N, C-alpha and C positions, 0 to 999 in steps of 0.2 A: 502719477504719474505723466502727464503730455509730454512726450520728447518731439525733438528735429530731429532729422541726421544733416550734419553740416558740416564742410567737406575741405576746411584749413581754408587760410589763405587763397590758395587756390577758387574760392567756393562766388563765384556772383555775388551770391545771395550773404553779405553781410551781415554778426550777429547782429548787429543794434535792428534791425529788421525783422528777425525768427522773435524778437525781446518784442514786438509788439503785432504779433501776435497773443491775445488775451489769454488764450488758453495751454502757452506753452511754456514749461519751466527747469523744463530741460535738456541738454543738447547731447547727443550721438552722435561720436568724429570716433577720428584718432587721426597716429601719425602715417600720412600716407608718403611720404619720404626714404622709408627702414627697408631695406631689403632682406624680401621674405628670410627667414632663420636668420634674423641677424636678434642683436635684444632688443627691447628699448628702456633706453635711461630712463631712472628719475628720473633727472631734470626738464629735459623733453616731457617725456607724462607734469610732471606737475604744470610745465608752461602752460600746458595747453585747457588745464580745469585752472589754471589760472585769473587765462585769458574766457572763458567764457563767464566764471566770476564777475570779472573788471562787469560784466553787460546786467548782471543777477538774474543767470540764471547757475543750477549746474551738471558739471557735467555727468548724466548716470548710466552713460553706456558706451563702452569703447567696442567702435563697430569695424574693424575684428583688426585682430593679429592673425593674421595667416598665419598656416599648418603646411607646412613643408610639403612635395611631396615625394622627397623622401620618407619621410615621415610614414604618409599614405599607402607607399613600395612597402615598406617594412625591410629596404635599406640599411644597410650596415649600419654607412655614421647613423643612422637616424636618434644614436645614444642621442651625439652633438643638438639637433637641432631640438630633440625635446629638453635637455636641460637647458639650452638659450629659452625658449617657452615658459619656461618653469620663471627663470630670473624673471621675463617679460612679467608675469603674474604674480611676483611680489613685486614690483617696485609698481607697478600697478593696484596694488592693497598701498604699500606706503603709501603713494599717489594721493587715495583716497575716492578714489575708485571704483564700485562697488559689484558691475556690471558687466563679466567681456560674451558679447555676442559672437561666435564663432562657428566656421562649418568643413563637413569631410569632404565636399565636393572633391572627383579627382579634376584634374587639370584646368576642369572648364567653374567658374561660380554663378550666377546663373543667370539667364541665358536665353536672348530671344531675338525673335527671326528680323522683327520690324521695329522699329525705336520711331515710326513716329504715323501708327496704324490712323487712317481720316473716319474718325466717329462718326453716327448720324446727326451728331449738333454740331460737327465744324470743329472741334477740338483735337488732338491727337492721341495718343498713349500707343504705351509699349505691347507686343504682340506677340508670340508665338506661334509657330503652326510647322509639322514632325514632314513633310513633306517638303519644305523651303528647308529647313534645315539638312535634309536631304540634299539638295541641292548646290550644297558650301562644300566648296574644294578647299583642302586640309592642305594639298599637296602647296599654296602658297605661305603654308603656317598658316597666325591670324587675323591680316587682311583681310579677308573673308568676310568676319566674325562682326555684326552690324554693335561697333559701339565697347571692344570689344575692349578692356582695360589693360591685362595683360600680355604687351607683346612674345609669342613665338615668334621665330625666324623657322622658316619648311624644315632644316634639320633639326632642328632646337625640340619643336614637335613633332615631329618622326620620331625622336627620340624618345619622350612621353610618348605617347600612344605603343609603339612597341612592347616598354618596359608593362604596362599595363596589359597586355595582353598573358601574365603569366600572375593576375590579380584575377581570383574571380569577386563572387561578394562575400562568402564565408571569407577568406583570406582579406580580401577593404577590412571585415568586422572584426578579422581580427591583429591588425593589426592602430584598427582605432581602440580598442582594448586594453592594447601597449601605451597609448599615449594619452586616454582617459587614469591607465593603474597609478602609473607617471605623476601626471597633471593637476589631476584631480585633489591628493589632501596638500597640496603644495599651494593651492588655492582656497584650500576649507580653514588651513591653517593665515594665508595671507589676507581674511572677509571677502576676500572675490568668489562670485555667482556666475558658474560658467553657465552658459545656454547658451548649445545649438541649434541652426539653424537648421530646418529641414532644404532636404535638394532643394534646388529652384531649376527647371520643372519637376515635380518628383517621379520622372523616370528615368530609365538609362539618353544615351545620346550619345554621336559617335561612338560608340558599340562599350562604354565603358562602365563598370556597376557601380551601379548610387542603391543606396540602404538606407536613407533616410528619404525613406516617402511614406509613411505613416502614424496613424496612431498607437499601433503595431511596436514599429521601428523605437520607436518615440521611447515608449516603455521599457522599450529593450533596451536602451542606455543607457536609463538610469537604475536598473540592475544589474550593471558591470562594475560601476564603484557604486555602493548604495549609499549616499554623503549626503545629504540638504545641496551643499554647492554643488553637486551635479545633477544640470535643467538642460530644461531647452526653451529657444525661439522661440513662443507659435506662432504660427508666418501663417495666417488667414490663403490673406492669396495663393501664399505657395502652396496648400494642402489640396486646395479648393480646386485646382485643375487635374483631382483628381476623383473624378464623382461617389465615387468612390467611398472616399473619406467623410468619416460623420461630423462638423471641424466640432461643436457642444459636444459630444457624448468624449472628444479628443480632449477637449477641457476639463472637465467633466472628469476623467481618469488620471489626465496625470495634474492637476490640481488640487485635486484632494489628496496628494500625495505631496501638495507643497512644493515644485517641481517646473513653474514657469517663474519662466526668471523677468522676462520681456516678451512684450504682444507687439507682432505687425498687425494692426488691420486694415487691408485694403483691399478692395474690391475690385472679383472679375469674372468675363464674363467667360467661360465652356462655346466656338463657334464649336469643334466637333471634335472627331477622337483628338487626343492628343495635340491641340486645338486650343490655342485662349483667346483677350482682351481684354487689359485691363482698362479701366469701366472709374465713372466716381466713387464715390467714398460710402452713400449711401445706400442701403439691402436691394432699395427696386430696381437699380440700373441695371447689374451680376447676381450674382452665382450664392452669395455670400450673405446670410443672414445673418446682422451684423447684432444686430437686437439679441439674440439670441447666442452668438458670444459670449461680446459682455455681461450680458448675464448670470453666464454660465463661467466668466470668470470672476464675477460679483460673488456668484456663489458658493466659488471656490475658495472665498477667501484674497482671489490676487490683490493685492498696491502695488505693485510694480510698474516698470515704466513701458509706456505705452505709446507707438508713434502708430503716423497714416503713411509711413513710407511711399512706395510709388503716388506719383498723382498724375496726372493731366496737361498736356500745353494749354493755358490757357488761355483769351483773351491776345494771342498776340506777341507772345513772350517767345524769349529764344533760352536756350540755354542747356544744360545735360539734361536729355530723355529723363523723361521719370524726376527729374531734381529741380524740377522748377519751383516758384514762388506761393505762385498763386495756386492749383490747384487744393498742393502737402494742404495751404491755411485754409482752406476751405475744412481740409478733412481733419483734420484737427479742430476744427473746431466744433466737426458735426458727430466727433469721438466725445470731445469734451459733453457736449450734451445729449450725448448716449447716455453715457454714463451718471450722469449729474438726472436724465429719471431713471437709471435702474437702481441709481443709492438710496433716489429718494428725496439728496437731498444735496446744497454744493457738493464741491470737488472738490474744496480746499484741503493742501495737506495727504492729496491723494492721489 
């Protein structure tokens, strides 16, 4: 199933426009007004699903229910936030939403240093450069972070960063295991497939530990709680930022275990060490061999949701960087056509 990210009532792209993209049959969304750590009410999730269904699409994925920082830090009060997370997952299952995409990145979610890198064709795209990141002044809180959605004051951010000084990679793995051991059994009983997103970019930023950076790390996650509900989101663009990640091989290893529950299929072009820019989706424009990725997904029996993820801003479109309509729609149709060619026939019902 080809899916499309929708940011709810605040999204300038209405569901009726998304429905007109021929390949798209599923929506990826969330409840964006609920504070991190609070329970997502069943009624609110059901209302979201019903709104999507009124436009003849399904609510295929929740992306995401954020994990509270106290869980990642292993603080003494983490059990309350884990309990709340479990209740949200139960409510997801009761509302009939089958896949939860989430991440375990400390403090900062996916990070870019440029929201409008001008490409050769005149379009603009998201980009990251480690040298540019080093110049960002965190003493002002998150004010200098391009497009950063979660607002932290200078004092709040300093407190968080100070707390993480006691958390190395081993400790973060330990805290993640605590979370998985309690949440995955709930997800399994609720009929929800957990789909962990890799760290983006897949290396440490601002001195914080990042652990979900490779195929080996993703495989390790699936062994912490060996249950089919404990799976991953395969994000081609995130993993491809590190040239050591062999994307088709990662798909085959995790796909053989039936642990890929969601796929983000966007392209990036590496522009130097720990620097990259996002590109148009077809393979020729970046470093992702999209045909090889989709072939590996097909050969391992994947039939879950796929989305084109981010897109360039093209044709003078304005809006949230990375989340315009036009290029993501082009990407969705490219992926749909490539998938049909891969499976050797119409992609109905896939």
